[in-house]
N, C-alpha and C positions, 0 to 999 in steps of 0.2 A: 503494499499497499505504499504510498507520496504521504508525506510527512506534509503537518498541517492540522486541519480539522480531522478531516480520516481517519477513523481506527484502524489501525493495523490487523491485517487479516488471520484469523484463530486457524492454524496449519494440523494445531493437538497437539504438536512438540514442541521439547523445549527449542528455544532460541538462542542461537550465541549471538552476542551484539557487539556490532563493529568489528573491528580488527584485533589480531591479539600477535603480537609477537612471541609466538614460542621460542626461538632463539634467535638471534640476529636475523639469519635467512631464511627462517622457516615464520609466514603467515597467516593462522586461520581468517578469513575476512567468512563473516557470520551473515547467517541469514535463516530462510527455513531447512535451505540447504548449505550446508558448511562448501567453501573452498580452499583449500589447502595452496598457498602460493610457495614455491622455492624457486629464490633467487641465487644464480649459479655466476659465475664469470663470464661463462659462454655462453649464457640466456637460464631463462624464466621457466622451469616447469608448473603446470598450474592442474592438481587434481579435481575435478568436479568445477562445473561452473556453475553453480546453482539454478535459481530460476528466477526468469524475467530482467528486465534492461536494469532494472536500478543497480539489482547485486552485477552486473554486466559492466557497470560502472564504477563498479566500488571494488571491483578486481582489479582493473586497468588503472584505478587511483594509487590505491596499495602498491601495485609493480612501479605504476611511472615518479612515485614520490619518494623508489628508493634506488631504480635504476632503468638507465635507460637502453638495456641489452633486449634484444627481441625475445617474444614467448618461444620458445624452442617446441614444447612436446604439452600437450596438453591428454591427462588419462581420465577415461570415465571408472570409476568403480563400479558402475554397472548400469544398465540401461534404463533405469525410472526417469522422468519426464527432468524431477528435481535436479536431477544430477548430469543431462548428457544432452539437453535440449538448449542450452542456452552460452553454444561456444560461438556463434555467431559477431555478438561485439570484441571478444581476440581475434576472430578472422578480420574483423574491420579496422578494427586496432592495427594489426602489422599493416595490412592494404594500405592505410593512410599516412605509416612512418615508412613505408619501400621495405619493408620483411617480408621472406620471406612465411606464407600461411604456416601457422604451426601445424605441425604435424600430430595425428590424434588415434592413441593407443587404448585397445581392449581388449576384455575375453574375447575367443572369438562367436561365443554364442548370445553378443550384443548383435549380430547381424541377425542370427535365429528371431531375438526378439521383437526387433524392428521389423522383420517380413509381418510376425504375429500383428502386431499394432494395424501395420496396412491393410491385413486381410478382417482385422476384428475392427476396422477404425470406429465404426459406429457402436457397436457392442464396449468400449470405455470408454467412447465417447461418455455414454449412458453411465456405467456402473463408477465411473472418477468420477460423473456432479452428485451422485449419492452419496460418494464416500467424503467428499472434501466439500458438501453443499458450493456448488458451483453454478451460476445463475446460469435458466440456458440462453442468453445472448451472450454467454464470453466466450470464447473458442478454452478447449483445457488443451487439446493436443495440438502442437502446431501442426503445418501442413507441410514441413519441412524435418526432415532427418539427416544429421551429420552423422556420416557412417564413418566409422573409423580406419586410419591406411593403413594400419598393422595390428593385426591381433597374433594374441598367444595362444598355446592349449594351455600347459599347468603353472610355468613359470617363465617371467625373463626377464632379465637384466640387462641397463646400461649406468653409462657413467657419461658425466657431464660437469664441468667445472669442478672437480674434483669430490663430488657427490654421488655416490651407488643408489642406484634409482632398483630395487628390486620389486617383483610383482609377482603376487601367486593368486591364484586362481582359489576361490572360495564358492560356499553353495551356504543359502541361509532363507533371508529374505528374496534374493532371487538365484537362478542357476549358472551368473552369470560376473558374476561376485568378483573381485578384484580389492588385495589391499597393497598398502604401498610400507616399504620395508625401505628407512635409509639408515646402513649402519652408523657411519658417522656420525650422525646428530643423535643415535637411539631413538628416532623417531619413527610411530607409523601413522598414516592415515589411513583409513578404513572403511568408510562409506557407511551404509549403512548395516554395517556387525557390530557396533556402537548405537545405540539413539538414546539412549536415556530415559527408554520407558520399556515396560514389557513387548521382548520378543513380538513382531507381527506374523505370525507363525500361520496361524489359521483364519486366514482374512475368506470372510463372509462370501465375498467378492472376486477372489480372485485366486487364481491356482495354484498349484500345489505347490508350498513352502519347504524346508529342508532343512528340520532339527538338528540331529545329530549333526549332520554335516558342517553344521553352522556352531554347534560346540565345538567338531574339532578344531575348527580355524579360530574360532578363539582360546584357547586350549595352546594353539601354533602361534597366534601372537602371542601372548604370556610367554612362552619359549623365548622370544628374541630378549626379554627383559626390558621392555622401552620403558624411556624415563618421559616420555611424551604422548601424547593419543591426539589426535583429531577425530572425532566424530564425523558419522555424518550429518549430525543434528545436535545440537545443545551444545555445550562448554567444552575447551580443551581438559583432558584429562592428564592431572601428573603425579609424577611420586609414585607411594603406594598405593594410589588408590586405580593405577592401569591393573595391576595384576589384581586386585580383588574385585573390580568389575568385570574386567574379562572371564576370571576363572568362577566367579557367582555365579555369571548368565551360564555361562556353560552348566555348572553343577542344576541350575535350574531347569534348562530344556536338557539334559539328561535324567532331570529326577520325572520331568513332564511325561517324557516318551518311556520309560521304561512305567513309570505307573500305567500309561495306559496297555502295553504289553501287556504286562500282567493281569490286568482287566480282562482283555481280552482272550489272552489265554486261559482263565477260569472260567468262560463262555459267558462271560458280559454282552451283554448289548448297550450299542451308545449312549440310553438314557441313563441303564445304571452307573456308565462309566463318569457321565457327567456329576451324577446328583455322589459318588463315591471319591470322587480324586480333587484331594484338598491340596494346600501348601505348607510345605512347613514356614511357619512365623519368623525366621532367622531371615530365609529370603523373603518372604509376601514383604517384610519391612522396611527392604532395602528401598532407597529414593531411585536408586535407577532400575528399577525393577517393578517400578508403579504402574497398574495398568490403564495408564490415559493413551495409550495410543494402540498397542497391540493387548488381548485381552483373554487371560488363564480359557475362560470357556471355548473361546476362538481356537486355542492351540489344541485343545483339547479334539475338536472337533476336524481340526488340520492335519493332527496325527493319527486319526482314526480310518479317516477316509484312502492316507497313504499306504496304509496293511489293511483295513478290511474294504467289502462290499459296503454299497449303500439299504442291506438289508436290516429292518430296524428292529426283528427277534417277532416282530405279532404278522403273524401267516397273513391276517385280513387286510395287511398295508405290501403283499406281493403285489397285488393287483387294480389299485382301490380305484373306488368311482370318483366322480371328477367331486371336488370341492362344492360346488353347487349345487348339485344333488342330495348329498352330504345332510348342510345344512338346510335344504329342500324340505325335507324327512324331520330332520330336529325340530324348525319349527311350526312342521305340521303338529307336529307329536306335543312341543309345550306352547306354542303361542310366542310369538315377537314379543308384545309385551310381557310376559310374562322372565323372558329371556333378561329383556333392558331393565328389568327390576332387580332381578337376579344380580346382573354386573353390576349395578349402579353401588347395590349390598356389599361384593368384592369389594369394592374400590374403600367406601367405607374400611373396610377392616385390611386393608391395605393390600390384597388382594390381586393388585392389578393385574398382571399376567392372565389370570383365571379370567377374569375379568374381560381382555382382550377376547381370549375365545367365545365365549358366549358372544360376545357383539359379533365377534366376524359373521356367525352363526343368523345372525338377522341380516348383516350386509350381504348376502351369498343366496341367504333362502328366502327371503320374499320380496315376494314382487307389489306390496304395499310404498309409493313412493315415502310419505309421513314417516312410517316406522323408519325403514333404511335412512333417513336426511337423517331423524332421531339416532341411527347405533353410529351414523356416520361420524357424525358432530361428537358423541360420548368417544366413537374409536380416537377423534384427535387428541380429546382432551387425557384418555387414558397414557395417548403415546409420549405424549409432551410430559406426564410426571413421572414417565420413566426413564423418558431423558434425563429430564433435570437432574436425575437420580442416579445418572449414568456416567463413572468417571474415562470409559474406554472413548474418545474420541470420535473413531469409525462405526461404533455401537450405537454414538448419540447422533450420529447425521444419520443413518439411517435410520432410527427412530422418528425424527423430525422429519425424513422426507417424507413416510409412511404417513405424520398427521399431516402434513400439506395438502398432501396429496387425497387424504380423506376426507380433508376441507373442502378441497378444487371440486370434488365428486361431488360433497353436501351441494353446495351452489347450481351442480346443475339439475338439480331437481327438482 
């Protein structure tokens, strides 16, 4: 958001403010997505370029206040829009100054990600509007993808101006992740492997994520004994906290994985797994694992769907009737008025989720517009109440999107 009277957009994750000199030659440029700027005598390396033209200008200003050297290399830590789509200002800066265009390096799977985004452009526009609460008139994905010039498979290394840049592939929130190790500075630039939140493994709107591989990557980073860690989002991590945040996040991911596997092996279905898995308090209370973006419930779903099918355990659900047909029979048996009355009673008792289920029967199962309108407005109120108590940004936006949709539908009746 621009400065002044406009409120900064809430992206759900902690944001690093301004510029922070991690070493005399490594600067973290904060924003929704962080950008690591590494200055050498032979050129500048930029790890991720954040999001938005304002961030691009701040990255260039941070560079030009310190050096006239060209931007030599841009590294994508992964192919998400807040990390890999904002390199245009850096290319323009090179053009204006007569420098060669910076080369772009990424893991080879970024190519497949960009192709998938093109194939499913409309779908990604739709789900990202929900996840990030983006208005219909605002562009979600940019029309232009900046493909890498150089890709690698497992690891690669290059030297520039006396510094070594080691790139390692990882899988976590994405399958195309890269983290960068600069041994001379004991600095790690890790992208979204660390985001100062509960890891976003089980996103209900997105493709499969990778809990064990994420843990392995964090343990590998910790094995380098970094003194400075630049995360994908949030403040720079220093000193002993680097080891703590890496190893405790890995411990958390392994614990969630092992619990789901244990219960699957006991013959449990997803409903029981969701009910039985709970977090150890020593991990649940860590500020860097707070469920403000990722969500433990979503993580359980993500792990379960990686190892098991979609069967709920109830044979009735194997070939289910349409939800509208089920709702129609429920309304016929109980009546819309009674269902709405019971929904309000449940709300007063604080049983909002249960009330939502009953309201949905009325919305889908009655042809009476007045009852449907009443139910839709009640659903919007219930969803807003649930959202106001929800810590996860993703879950909160899904709930609020549903409330907005219910109100819009009610206005058409």
